[in-house]
PyMOL Python script that loads the backbone (N, CA, C, O; Angstrom):
from pymol import cmd

cmd.read_pdbstr("""\
ATOM      1  N   MET A   1       0.758  -1.222   0.031  1.00  0.00           N
ATOM      2  CA  MET A   1      -0.066  -0.038  -0.056  1.00  0.00           C
ATOM      3  C   MET A   1       0.710   1.105   0.011  1.00  0.00           C
ATOM      4  O   MET A   1       0.530   2.057  -0.748  1.00  0.00           O
ATOM      5  N   LEU A   2       1.806   1.067   1.116  1.00  0.00           N
ATOM      6  CA  LEU A   2       2.889   2.416   0.977  1.00  0.00           C
ATOM      7  C   LEU A   2       3.483   2.696  -0.429  1.00  0.00           C
ATOM      8  O   LEU A   2       3.535   3.792  -0.988  1.00  0.00           O
ATOM      9  N   PHE A   3       3.887   1.589  -0.860  1.00  0.00           N
ATOM     10  CA  PHE A   3       5.337   1.527  -2.069  1.00  0.00           C
ATOM     11  C   PHE A   3       3.741   1.941  -3.370  1.00  0.00           C
ATOM     12  O   PHE A   3       4.017   2.298  -4.515  1.00  0.00           O
ATOM     13  N   ARG A   4       2.781   1.855  -3.084  1.00  0.00           N
ATOM     14  CA  ARG A   4       1.611   2.225  -3.936  1.00  0.00           C
ATOM     15  C   ARG A   4       1.304   3.689  -3.656  1.00  0.00           C
ATOM     16  O   ARG A   4       0.292   4.036  -4.263  1.00  0.00           O
ATOM     17  N   LEU A   5       1.786   4.536  -3.021  1.00  0.00           N
ATOM     18  CA  LEU A   5       1.474   5.360  -2.832  1.00  0.00           C
ATOM     19  C   LEU A   5       2.105   6.531  -3.483  1.00  0.00           C
ATOM     20  O   LEU A   5       1.751   7.586  -4.009  1.00  0.00           O
ATOM     21  N   LEU A   6       3.815   5.517  -3.068  1.00  0.00           N
ATOM     22  CA  LEU A   6       4.948   6.665  -3.453  1.00  0.00           C
ATOM     23  C   LEU A   6       5.170   6.433  -4.506  1.00  0.00           C
ATOM     24  O   LEU A   6       5.898   7.270  -5.039  1.00  0.00           O
ATOM     25  N   ALA A   7       4.664   5.095  -5.519  1.00  0.00           N
ATOM     26  CA  ALA A   7       4.652   5.404  -6.813  1.00  0.00           C
ATOM     27  C   ALA A   7       3.778   6.047  -8.048  1.00  0.00           C
ATOM     28  O   ALA A   7       3.994   6.176  -9.253  1.00  0.00           O
ATOM     29  N   ALA A   8       2.881   6.327  -7.332  1.00  0.00           N
ATOM     30  CA  ALA A   8       1.852   6.961  -7.690  1.00  0.00           C
ATOM     31  C   ALA A   8       1.930   8.418  -8.684  1.00  0.00           C
ATOM     32  O   ALA A   8       1.053   8.673  -9.509  1.00  0.00           O
ATOM     33  N   PRO A   9       3.046   9.241  -8.461  1.00  0.00           N
ATOM     34  CA  PRO A   9       3.307  10.474  -9.094  1.00  0.00           C
ATOM     35  C   PRO A   9       4.332   9.446 -10.669  1.00  0.00           C
ATOM     36  O   PRO A   9       4.385   9.867 -11.824  1.00  0.00           O
ATOM     37  N   VAL A  10       4.795   8.507 -10.310  1.00  0.00           N
ATOM     38  CA  VAL A  10       5.162   7.975 -11.567  1.00  0.00           C
ATOM     39  C   VAL A  10       4.455   6.466 -11.965  1.00  0.00           C
ATOM     40  O   VAL A  10       4.223   6.144 -13.130  1.00  0.00           O
ATOM     41  N   ALA A  11       4.301   6.023 -11.357  1.00  0.00           N
ATOM     42  CA  ALA A  11       3.185   5.421 -12.068  1.00  0.00           C
ATOM     43  C   ALA A  11       1.982   5.554 -13.140  1.00  0.00           C
ATOM     44  O   ALA A  11       1.586   4.981 -14.155  1.00  0.00           O
ATOM     45  N   GLY A  12       1.526   6.987 -12.061  1.00  0.00           N
ATOM     46  CA  GLY A  12       0.144   7.570 -12.642  1.00  0.00           C
ATOM     47  C   GLY A  12       0.380   7.844 -14.104  1.00  0.00           C
ATOM     48  O   GLY A  12      -0.334   7.091 -14.767  1.00  0.00           O
ATOM     49  N   PRO A  13       1.258   8.795 -15.007  1.00  0.00           N
ATOM     50  CA  PRO A  13       1.930   8.838 -15.892  1.00  0.00           C
ATOM     51  C   PRO A  13       2.126   7.670 -17.044  1.00  0.00           C
ATOM     52  O   PRO A  13       1.538   7.528 -18.116  1.00  0.00           O
ATOM     53  N   LEU A  14       3.072   6.959 -16.483  1.00  0.00           N
ATOM     54  CA  LEU A  14       3.471   5.931 -16.911  1.00  0.00           C
ATOM     55  C   LEU A  14       2.078   4.691 -17.611  1.00  0.00           C
ATOM     56  O   LEU A  14       1.881   4.155 -18.702  1.00  0.00           O
ATOM     57  N   GLY A  15       1.419   4.689 -16.342  1.00  0.00           N
ATOM     58  CA  GLY A  15       0.021   3.772 -17.088  1.00  0.00           C
ATOM     59  C   GLY A  15      -0.727   4.715 -18.467  1.00  0.00           C
ATOM     60  O   GLY A  15      -1.223   4.056 -19.380  1.00  0.00           O
ATOM     61  N   GLY A  16      -0.763   6.220 -18.538  1.00  0.00           N
ATOM     62  CA  GLY A  16      -1.174   6.706 -19.342  1.00  0.00           C
ATOM     63  C   GLY A  16      -0.288   6.303 -20.652  1.00  0.00           C
ATOM     64  O   GLY A  16      -0.781   5.956 -21.725  1.00  0.00           O
ATOM     65  N   ILE A  17       0.660   6.376 -20.466  1.00  0.00           N
ATOM     66  CA  ILE A  17       1.186   6.628 -21.431  1.00  0.00           C
ATOM     67  C   ILE A  17       1.137   4.981 -22.347  1.00  0.00           C
ATOM     68  O   ILE A  17       0.634   4.720 -23.440  1.00  0.00           O
ATOM     69  N   ALA A  18       1.835   4.148 -21.424  1.00  0.00           N
ATOM     70  CA  ALA A  18       1.540   2.522 -22.350  1.00  0.00           C
ATOM     71  C   ALA A  18      -0.326   2.579 -22.799  1.00  0.00           C
ATOM     72  O   ALA A  18      -0.714   2.095 -23.862  1.00  0.00           O
ATOM     73  N   TRP A  19      -1.204   3.178 -21.890  1.00  0.00           N
ATOM     74  CA  TRP A  19      -2.560   3.127 -22.992  1.00  0.00           C
ATOM     75  C   TRP A  19      -2.459   4.076 -23.886  1.00  0.00           C
ATOM     76  O   TRP A  19      -3.452   4.045 -24.613  1.00  0.00           O
ATOM     77  N   VAL A  20      -1.547   5.107 -24.247  1.00  0.00           N
ATOM     78  CA  VAL A  20      -1.586   6.076 -25.249  1.00  0.00           C
ATOM     79  C   VAL A  20      -0.715   4.990 -26.430  1.00  0.00           C
ATOM     80  O   VAL A  20      -0.934   5.088 -27.637  1.00  0.00           O
ATOM     81  N   ALA A  21       0.184   4.072 -25.908  1.00  0.00           N
ATOM     82  CA  ALA A  21       0.609   3.409 -26.697  1.00  0.00           C
ATOM     83  C   ALA A  21      -0.283   1.994 -27.493  1.00  0.00           C
ATOM     84  O   ALA A  21      -0.334   1.401 -28.571  1.00  0.00           O
ATOM     85  N   ARG A  22      -0.877   1.977 -26.155  1.00  0.00           N
ATOM     86  CA  ARG A  22      -1.866   0.463 -26.773  1.00  0.00           C
ATOM     87  C   ARG A  22      -2.592   1.272 -27.903  1.00  0.00           C
ATOM     88  O   ARG A  22      -2.523   0.809 -29.042  1.00  0.00           O
ATOM     89  N   GLN A  23      -3.320   2.506 -27.683  1.00  0.00           N
ATOM     90  CA  GLN A  23      -4.642   3.097 -28.322  1.00  0.00           C
ATOM     91  C   GLN A  23      -3.794   3.040 -29.818  1.00  0.00           C
ATOM     92  O   GLN A  23      -4.049   2.203 -30.684  1.00  0.00           O
ATOM     93  N   ILE A  24      -2.930   3.902 -29.925  1.00  0.00           N
ATOM     94  CA  ILE A  24      -2.037   4.229 -31.553  1.00  0.00           C
ATOM     95  C   ILE A  24      -1.778   2.785 -32.001  1.00  0.00           C
ATOM     96  O   ILE A  24      -2.184   2.567 -33.143  1.00  0.00           O
ATOM     97  N   THR A  25      -0.967   1.322 -31.128  1.00  0.00           N
ATOM     98  CA  THR A  25      -0.558   0.605 -31.940  1.00  0.00           C
ATOM     99  C   THR A  25      -1.971  -0.478 -32.221  1.00  0.00           C
ATOM    100  O   THR A  25      -1.699  -1.591 -32.670  1.00  0.00           O
ATOM    101  N   GLN A  26      -3.540  -0.123 -31.939  1.00  0.00           N
ATOM    102  CA  GLN A  26      -4.475  -0.682 -31.797  1.00  0.00           C
ATOM    103  C   GLN A  26      -4.573  -0.156 -33.575  1.00  0.00           C
ATOM    104  O   GLN A  26      -4.344  -0.843 -34.570  1.00  0.00           O
ATOM    105  N   MET A  27      -5.071   1.555 -33.477  1.00  0.00           N
ATOM    106  CA  MET A  27      -4.788   2.311 -34.493  1.00  0.00           C
ATOM    107  C   MET A  27      -4.430   2.070 -35.826  1.00  0.00           C
ATOM    108  O   MET A  27      -5.098   2.273 -36.839  1.00  0.00           O
ATOM    109  N   VAL A  28      -2.924   1.463 -35.672  1.00  0.00           N
ATOM    110  CA  VAL A  28      -1.755   1.077 -36.722  1.00  0.00           C
ATOM    111  C   VAL A  28      -2.316   0.065 -37.307  1.00  0.00           C
ATOM    112  O   VAL A  28      -2.525  -0.071 -38.512  1.00  0.00           O
ATOM    113  N   GLU A  29      -2.667  -0.958 -36.087  1.00  0.00           N
ATOM    114  CA  GLU A  29      -3.028  -2.185 -36.693  1.00  0.00           C
ATOM    115  C   GLU A  29      -4.767  -2.626 -38.014  1.00  0.00           C
ATOM    116  O   GLU A  29      -5.167  -3.433 -38.853  1.00  0.00           O
ATOM    117  N   GLU A  30      -5.130  -1.414 -37.303  1.00  0.00           N
ATOM    118  CA  GLU A  30      -6.211  -1.303 -38.174  1.00  0.00           C
ATOM    119  C   GLU A  30      -6.406  -1.424 -39.322  1.00  0.00           C
ATOM    120  O   GLU A  30      -6.911  -2.262 -40.069  1.00  0.00           O
ATOM    121  N   GLN A  31      -5.685   0.046 -39.431  1.00  0.00           N
ATOM    122  CA  GLN A  31      -5.267   0.499 -40.559  1.00  0.00           C
ATOM    123  C   GLN A  31      -4.474  -0.233 -41.672  1.00  0.00           C
ATOM    124  O   GLN A  31      -4.867  -0.112 -42.832  1.00  0.00           O
ATOM    125  N   ASN A  32      -3.091  -1.185 -41.317  1.00  0.00           N
ATOM    126  CA  ASN A  32      -2.515  -2.381 -41.984  1.00  0.00           C
ATOM    127  C   ASN A  32      -3.163  -3.170 -42.293  1.00  0.00           C
ATOM    128  O   ASN A  32      -3.093  -3.440 -43.492  1.00  0.00           O
ATOM    129  N   PHE A  33      -4.166  -4.007 -41.428  1.00  0.00           N
ATOM    130  CA  PHE A  33      -5.087  -4.780 -41.482  1.00  0.00           C
ATOM    131  C   PHE A  33      -6.286  -4.651 -42.533  1.00  0.00           C
ATOM    132  O   PHE A  33      -6.926  -5.692 -42.677  1.00  0.00           O
ATOM    133  N   ASP A  34      -6.745  -3.430 -43.377  1.00  0.00           N
ATOM    134  CA  ASP A  34      -7.581  -3.047 -43.701  1.00  0.00           C
ATOM    135  C   ASP A  34      -7.990  -3.775 -44.790  1.00  0.00           C
ATOM    136  O   ASP A  34      -7.046  -3.732 -45.578  1.00  0.00           O
ATOM    137  N   PRO A  35      -9.013  -4.514 -45.331  1.00  0.00           N
ATOM    138  CA  PRO A  35      -8.988  -4.914 -46.458  1.00  0.00           C
ATOM    139  C   PRO A  35      -9.629  -4.019 -47.832  1.00  0.00           C
ATOM    140  O   PRO A  35      -9.844  -4.308 -49.009  1.00  0.00           O
ATOM    141  N   LYS A  36      -9.779  -2.936 -47.090  1.00  0.00           N
ATOM    142  CA  LYS A  36     -10.344  -1.799 -48.073  1.00  0.00           C
ATOM    143  C   LYS A  36      -9.321  -1.202 -48.510  1.00  0.00           C
ATOM    144  O   LYS A  36      -9.681  -0.539 -49.482  1.00  0.00           O
ATOM    145  N   ARG A  37      -7.687  -1.010 -48.225  1.00  0.00           N
ATOM    146  CA  ARG A  37      -6.832  -0.508 -48.163  1.00  0.00           C
ATOM    147  C   ARG A  37      -6.214  -1.097 -49.477  1.00  0.00           C
ATOM    148  O   ARG A  37      -5.800  -0.430 -50.425  1.00  0.00           O
ATOM    149  N   ILE A  38      -6.225  -2.803 -49.344  1.00  0.00           N
ATOM    150  CA  ILE A  38      -6.063  -3.579 -50.854  1.00  0.00           C
ATOM    151  C   ILE A  38      -6.372  -3.474 -52.425  1.00  0.00           C
ATOM    152  O   ILE A  38      -5.909  -3.389 -53.562  1.00  0.00           O
ATOM    153  N   GLU A  39      -8.077  -3.579 -51.207  1.00  0.00           N
ATOM    154  CA  GLU A  39      -9.458  -3.115 -52.432  1.00  0.00           C
ATOM    155  C   GLU A  39      -8.894  -1.538 -53.116  1.00  0.00           C
ATOM    156  O   GLU A  39      -8.674  -1.366 -54.315  1.00  0.00           O
ATOM    157  N   ALA A  40      -8.775  -0.752 -52.313  1.00  0.00           N
ATOM    158  CA  ALA A  40      -8.555   0.750 -52.842  1.00  0.00           C
ATOM    159  C   ALA A  40      -7.225   0.776 -54.019  1.00  0.00           C
ATOM    160  O   ALA A  40      -7.191   1.555 -54.972  1.00  0.00           O
ATOM    161  N   ALA A  41      -6.109  -0.317 -53.684  1.00  0.00           N
ATOM    162  CA  ALA A  41      -4.438  -0.353 -54.103  1.00  0.00           C
ATOM    163  C   ALA A  41      -4.954  -1.367 -55.320  1.00  0.00           C
ATOM    164  O   ALA A  41      -4.385  -1.190 -56.397  1.00  0.00           O
ATOM    165  N   LEU A  42      -5.678  -2.110 -55.282  1.00  0.00           N
ATOM    166  CA  LEU A  42      -6.111  -3.356 -56.639  1.00  0.00           C
ATOM    167  C   LEU A  42      -6.918  -2.124 -58.174  1.00  0.00           C
ATOM    168  O   LEU A  42      -6.688  -2.105 -59.384  1.00  0.00           O
ATOM    169  N   LEU A  43      -7.844  -1.301 -57.310  1.00  0.00           N
ATOM    170  CA  LEU A  43      -8.194  -0.318 -57.938  1.00  0.00           C
ATOM    171  C   LEU A  43      -7.386   0.509 -59.132  1.00  0.00           C
ATOM    172  O   LEU A  43      -7.198   0.458 -60.348  1.00  0.00           O
ATOM    173  N   ALA A  44      -6.996   1.393 -57.844  1.00  0.00           N
ATOM    174  CA  ALA A  44      -6.181   1.796 -58.333  1.00  0.00           C
ATOM    175  C   ALA A  44      -5.028   1.468 -59.757  1.00  0.00           C
ATOM    176  O   ALA A  44      -4.865   2.220 -60.718  1.00  0.00           O
ATOM    177  N   LEU A  45      -4.316   0.082 -59.509  1.00  0.00           N
ATOM    178  CA  LEU A  45      -3.178  -0.901 -60.398  1.00  0.00           C
ATOM    179  C   LEU A  45      -4.252  -0.912 -61.221  1.00  0.00           C
ATOM    180  O   LEU A  45      -3.834  -0.224 -62.153  1.00  0.00           O
ATOM    181  N   GLU A  46      -5.595  -1.300 -61.564  1.00  0.00           N
ATOM    182  CA  GLU A  46      -5.881  -1.816 -62.467  1.00  0.00           C
ATOM    183  C   GLU A  46      -6.433   0.086 -63.371  1.00  0.00           C
ATOM    184  O   GLU A  46      -6.742   0.130 -64.562  1.00  0.00           O
ATOM    185  N   ARG A  47      -6.427   0.803 -62.862  1.00  0.00           N
ATOM    186  CA  ARG A  47      -6.503   2.083 -63.597  1.00  0.00           C
ATOM    187  C   ARG A  47      -5.281   2.608 -64.117  1.00  0.00           C
ATOM    188  O   ARG A  47      -5.431   3.437 -65.014  1.00  0.00           O
ATOM    189  N   ARG A  48      -4.090   2.332 -63.776  1.00  0.00           N
ATOM    190  CA  ARG A  48      -2.834   2.197 -63.888  1.00  0.00           C
ATOM    191  C   ARG A  48      -2.573   1.416 -65.019  1.00  0.00           C
ATOM    192  O   ARG A  48      -1.859   1.962 -65.859  1.00  0.00           O
ATOM    193  N   LEU A  49      -3.000   0.173 -65.287  1.00  0.00           N
ATOM    194  CA  LEU A  49      -3.222  -0.947 -66.397  1.00  0.00           C
ATOM    195  C   LEU A  49      -3.690  -0.164 -67.186  1.00  0.00           C
ATOM    196  O   LEU A  49      -3.015   0.013 -68.200  1.00  0.00           O
ATOM    197  N   GLU A  50      -4.925   0.567 -67.066  1.00  0.00           N
ATOM    198  CA  GLU A  50      -5.717   0.680 -68.654  1.00  0.00           C
ATOM    199  C   GLU A  50      -5.442   2.233 -68.532  1.00  0.00           C
ATOM    200  O   GLU A  50      -6.422   2.799 -69.015  1.00  0.00           O
ATOM    201  N   ALA A  51      -4.452   3.217 -68.056  1.00  0.00           N
ATOM    202  CA  ALA A  51      -3.873   4.400 -68.581  1.00  0.00           C
ATOM    203  C   ALA A  51      -2.891   3.913 -68.965  1.00  0.00           C
ATOM    204  O   ALA A  51      -2.114   4.779 -69.367  1.00  0.00           O
ATOM    205  N   GLY A  52      -2.342   2.479 -69.088  1.00  0.00           N
ATOM    206  CA  GLY A  52      -1.067   2.441 -69.952  1.00  0.00           C
ATOM    207  C   GLY A  52       0.493   2.298 -68.988  1.00  0.00           C
ATOM    208  O   GLY A  52       1.543   1.673 -69.133  1.00  0.00           O
ATOM    209  N   GLU A  53      -0.076   3.280 -67.946  1.00  0.00           N
ATOM    210  CA  GLU A  53       1.281   3.671 -67.345  1.00  0.00           C
ATOM    211  C   GLU A  53       2.263   2.462 -67.193  1.00  0.00           C
ATOM    212  O   GLU A  53       3.412   2.777 -67.504  1.00  0.00           O
ATOM    213  N   ILE A  54       2.107   1.096 -66.777  1.00  0.00           N
ATOM    214  CA  ILE A  54       2.160   0.111 -66.231  1.00  0.00           C
ATOM    215  C   ILE A  54       1.555  -1.366 -67.349  1.00  0.00           C
ATOM    216  O   ILE A  54       0.437  -1.524 -67.839  1.00  0.00           O
ATOM    217  N   ASP A  55       2.850  -2.298 -67.463  1.00  0.00           N
ATOM    218  CA  ASP A  55       2.030  -3.249 -69.127  1.00  0.00           C
ATOM    219  C   ASP A  55       1.483  -4.377 -68.079  1.00  0.00           C
ATOM    220  O   ASP A  55       1.493  -4.058 -66.890  1.00  0.00           O
ATOM    221  N   GLU A  56       1.130  -5.337 -68.345  1.00  0.00           N
ATOM    222  CA  GLU A  56       0.583  -6.082 -68.021  1.00  0.00           C
ATOM    223  C   GLU A  56       1.364  -7.424 -67.262  1.00  0.00           C
ATOM    224  O   GLU A  56       0.695  -8.170 -66.546  1.00  0.00           O
ATOM    225  N   ALA A  57       2.413  -7.596 -67.418  1.00  0.00           N
ATOM    226  CA  ALA A  57       3.080  -7.990 -66.361  1.00  0.00           C
ATOM    227  C   ALA A  57       3.764  -7.214 -65.086  1.00  0.00           C
ATOM    228  O   ALA A  57       4.210  -7.972 -64.224  1.00  0.00           O
ATOM    229  N   ALA A  58       3.846  -6.395 -64.947  1.00  0.00           N
ATOM    230  CA  ALA A  58       3.695  -5.564 -63.940  1.00  0.00           C
ATOM    231  C   ALA A  58       2.239  -5.729 -62.991  1.00  0.00           C
ATOM    232  O   ALA A  58       2.204  -6.046 -61.802  1.00  0.00           O
ATOM    233  N   PHE A  59       1.134  -5.436 -63.826  1.00  0.00           N
ATOM    234  CA  PHE A  59      -0.172  -5.504 -63.551  1.00  0.00           C
ATOM    235  C   PHE A  59      -0.225  -6.516 -62.149  1.00  0.00           C
ATOM    236  O   PHE A  59      -0.370  -6.244 -60.957  1.00  0.00           O
ATOM    237  N   GLU A  60       0.026  -8.226 -63.117  1.00  0.00           N
ATOM    238  CA  GLU A  60       0.252  -9.262 -62.962  1.00  0.00           C
ATOM    239  C   GLU A  60       0.693  -9.177 -61.916  1.00  0.00           C
ATOM    240  O   GLU A  60      -0.132  -9.336 -61.016  1.00  0.00           O
ATOM    241  N   ALA A  61       2.194  -8.888 -61.471  1.00  0.00           N
ATOM    242  CA  ALA A  61       3.010  -8.867 -60.245  1.00  0.00           C
ATOM    243  C   ALA A  61       2.489  -8.450 -59.164  1.00  0.00           C
ATOM    244  O   ALA A  61       2.420  -9.188 -58.181  1.00  0.00           O
ATOM    245  N   ALA A  62       2.087  -7.344 -59.159  1.00  0.00           N
ATOM    246  CA  ALA A  62       1.731  -6.313 -58.416  1.00  0.00           C
ATOM    247  C   ALA A  62       0.466  -6.513 -57.869  1.00  0.00           C
ATOM    248  O   ALA A  62       0.207  -6.224 -56.701  1.00  0.00           O
ATOM    249  N   GLU A  63      -0.542  -7.116 -58.853  1.00  0.00           N
ATOM    250  CA  GLU A  63      -1.653  -8.266 -58.509  1.00  0.00           C
ATOM    251  C   GLU A  63      -1.718  -9.564 -57.113  1.00  0.00           C
ATOM    252  O   GLU A  63      -2.305  -9.827 -56.064  1.00  0.00           O
ATOM    253  N   ALA A  64      -0.902  -9.943 -57.821  1.00  0.00           N
ATOM    254  CA  ALA A  64      -0.888 -11.407 -56.813  1.00  0.00           C
ATOM    255  C   ALA A  64      -0.290 -10.818 -55.562  1.00  0.00           C
ATOM    256  O   ALA A  64      -0.536 -11.453 -54.537  1.00  0.00           O
ATOM    257  N   GLU A  65       0.306  -9.941 -55.461  1.00  0.00           N
ATOM    258  CA  GLU A  65       1.044  -9.923 -54.045  1.00  0.00           C
ATOM    259  C   GLU A  65       0.295  -8.796 -52.718  1.00  0.00           C
ATOM    260  O   GLU A  65       0.595  -8.591 -51.542  1.00  0.00           O
ATOM    261  N   LEU A  66      -1.134  -8.085 -53.925  1.00  0.00           N
ATOM    262  CA  LEU A  66      -1.966  -7.461 -53.245  1.00  0.00           C
ATOM    263  C   LEU A  66      -2.958  -8.550 -52.739  1.00  0.00           C
ATOM    264  O   LEU A  66      -3.563  -8.592 -51.667  1.00  0.00           O
ATOM    265  N   LEU A  67      -2.972  -9.594 -53.993  1.00  0.00           N
ATOM    266  CA  LEU A  67      -3.960 -10.515 -53.741  1.00  0.00           C
ATOM    267  C   LEU A  67      -4.001 -11.545 -52.223  1.00  0.00           C
ATOM    268  O   LEU A  67      -4.965 -11.852 -51.523  1.00  0.00           O
ATOM    269  N   GLU A  68      -2.539 -11.894 -52.093  1.00  0.00           N
ATOM    270  CA  GLU A  68      -1.660 -12.387 -51.385  1.00  0.00           C
ATOM    271  C   GLU A  68      -1.730 -11.922 -50.171  1.00  0.00           C
ATOM    272  O   GLU A  68      -1.742 -12.777 -49.286  1.00  0.00           O
ATOM    273  N   GLU A  69      -1.791 -10.611 -49.794  1.00  0.00           N
ATOM    274  CA  GLU A  69      -2.388  -9.963 -48.726  1.00  0.00           C
ATOM    275  C   GLU A  69      -3.506  -9.354 -48.405  1.00  0.00           C
ATOM    276  O   GLU A  69      -3.617  -8.806 -47.308  1.00  0.00           O
ATOM    277  N   LEU A  70      -4.347  -9.358 -49.173  1.00  0.00           N
ATOM    278  CA  LEU A  70      -5.953  -9.694 -49.080  1.00  0.00           C
ATOM    279  C   LEU A  70      -6.041 -10.870 -48.542  1.00  0.00           C
ATOM    280  O   LEU A  70      -7.028 -10.918 -47.808  1.00  0.00           O
ATOM    281  N   HIS A  71      -5.430 -11.882 -48.575  1.00  0.00           N
ATOM    282  CA  HIS A  71      -5.603 -12.991 -47.978  1.00  0.00           C
ATOM    283  C   HIS A  71      -5.055 -13.244 -46.702  1.00  0.00           C
ATOM    284  O   HIS A  71      -5.762 -13.923 -45.958  1.00  0.00           O
ATOM    285  N   LEU A  72      -3.893 -12.833 -46.243  1.00  0.00           N
ATOM    286  CA  LEU A  72      -3.598 -12.873 -44.969  1.00  0.00           C
ATOM    287  C   LEU A  72      -4.730 -11.889 -43.972  1.00  0.00           C
ATOM    288  O   LEU A  72      -5.288 -12.075 -42.890  1.00  0.00           O
ATOM    289  N   ILE A  73      -4.716 -11.139 -44.652  1.00  0.00           N
ATOM    290  CA  ILE A  73      -5.631 -10.459 -43.611  1.00  0.00           C
ATOM    291  C   ILE A  73      -7.083 -10.599 -43.323  1.00  0.00           C
ATOM    292  O   ILE A  73      -7.761 -10.021 -42.473  1.00  0.00           O
ATOM    293  N   ARG A  74      -7.384 -11.403 -44.123  1.00  0.00           N
ATOM    294  CA  ARG A  74      -8.802 -12.165 -43.898  1.00  0.00           C
ATOM    295  C   ARG A  74      -8.880 -13.299 -43.723  1.00  0.00           C
ATOM    296  O   ARG A  74      -9.898 -13.987 -43.792  1.00  0.00           O
ATOM    297  N   ALA A  75      -7.505 -13.718 -43.403  1.00  0.00           N
ATOM    298  CA  ALA A  75      -7.731 -15.369 -42.688  1.00  0.00           C
ATOM    299  C   ALA A  75      -7.195 -14.665 -41.110  1.00  0.00           C
ATOM    300  O   ALA A  75      -7.354 -15.273 -40.052  1.00  0.00           O
ATOM    301  N   ARG A  76      -6.511 -13.214 -41.207  1.00  0.00           N
ATOM    302  CA  ARG A  76      -6.354 -12.695 -39.730  1.00  0.00           C
ATOM    303  C   ARG A  76      -7.497 -12.781 -39.185  1.00  0.00           C
ATOM    304  O   ARG A  76      -7.811 -13.595 -38.317  1.00  0.00           O
ATOM    305  N   GLN A  77      -8.517 -11.542 -39.894  1.00  0.00           N
ATOM    306  CA  GLN A  77      -9.496 -11.650 -39.223  1.00  0.00           C
ATOM    307  C   GLN A  77     -10.151 -12.533 -38.801  1.00  0.00           C
ATOM    308  O   GLN A  77     -10.688 -12.438 -37.697  1.00  0.00           O
ATOM    309  N   GLN A  78     -10.308 -13.922 -39.794  1.00  0.00           N
ATOM    310  CA  GLN A  78     -11.645 -14.923 -39.007  1.00  0.00           C
ATOM    311  C   GLN A  78     -10.724 -15.968 -38.249  1.00  0.00           C
ATOM    312  O   GLN A  78     -11.256 -16.928 -37.691  1.00  0.00           O
ATOM    313  N   ALA A  79      -9.095 -15.762 -38.215  1.00  0.00           N
ATOM    314  CA  ALA A  79      -9.386 -16.320 -36.614  1.00  0.00           C
ATOM    315  C   ALA A  79      -8.989 -15.492 -35.535  1.00  0.00           C
ATOM    316  O   ALA A  79      -8.677 -15.930 -34.428  1.00  0.00           O
ATOM    317  N   LYS A  80      -9.001 -14.176 -35.887  1.00  0.00           N
ATOM    318  CA  LYS A  80      -9.488 -13.060 -35.063  1.00  0.00           C
ATOM    319  C   LYS A  80     -10.791 -13.765 -34.316  1.00  0.00           C
ATOM    320  O   LYS A  80     -10.959 -14.192 -33.173  1.00  0.00           O
ATOM    321  N   ALA A  81     -11.340 -13.715 -35.079  1.00  0.00           N
ATOM    322  CA  ALA A  81     -13.284 -13.929 -35.144  1.00  0.00           C
ATOM    323  C   ALA A  81     -13.515 -15.416 -34.250  1.00  0.00           C
ATOM    324  O   ALA A  81     -14.242 -15.616 -33.277  1.00  0.00           O
ATOM    325  N   GLY A  82     -12.923 -16.026 -34.726  1.00  0.00           N
ATOM    326  CA  GLY A  82     -12.844 -17.551 -34.587  1.00  0.00           C
ATOM    327  C   GLY A  82     -12.246 -17.516 -32.729  1.00  0.00           C
ATOM    328  O   GLY A  82     -13.034 -18.130 -32.010  1.00  0.00           O
ATOM    329  N   ALA A  83     -11.555 -17.168 -32.293  1.00  0.00           N
ATOM    330  CA  ALA A  83     -10.994 -16.644 -30.982  1.00  0.00           C
ATOM    331  C   ALA A  83     -11.235 -16.390 -30.036  1.00  0.00           C
ATOM    332  O   ALA A  83     -10.921 -16.942 -28.981  1.00  0.00           O
ATOM    333  N   ALA A  84     -12.250 -14.902 -30.345  1.00  0.00           N
ATOM    334  CA  ALA A  84     -13.069 -14.199 -29.868  1.00  0.00           C
ATOM    335  C   ALA A  84     -14.708 -14.871 -29.529  1.00  0.00           C
ATOM    336  O   ALA A  84     -15.578 -14.156 -29.032  1.00  0.00           O
TER     337      ALA A  84
END
""", "prot")
cmd.dss("prot")
cmd.show_as("cartoon", "prot")
cmd.util.cbc("prot")
cmd.orient("prot")
């Protein structure tokens, strides 16, 4: 009890910093693992192909990477939903 009282001036701000860090981490994970981000990238990639900015081979390579990332994101989401 005495230790908690004496440590309060340090532990209080550290607890707040830890909470902020957890919130930031959660937001970054939500953004990185958002399938909408990949879907938007796929649309942008298709537009670049149609505009002639990239050739078919570059499109297929980039598309394969994005689809693999989308697959991993969806698998992660399903695993998280199954664990909950």
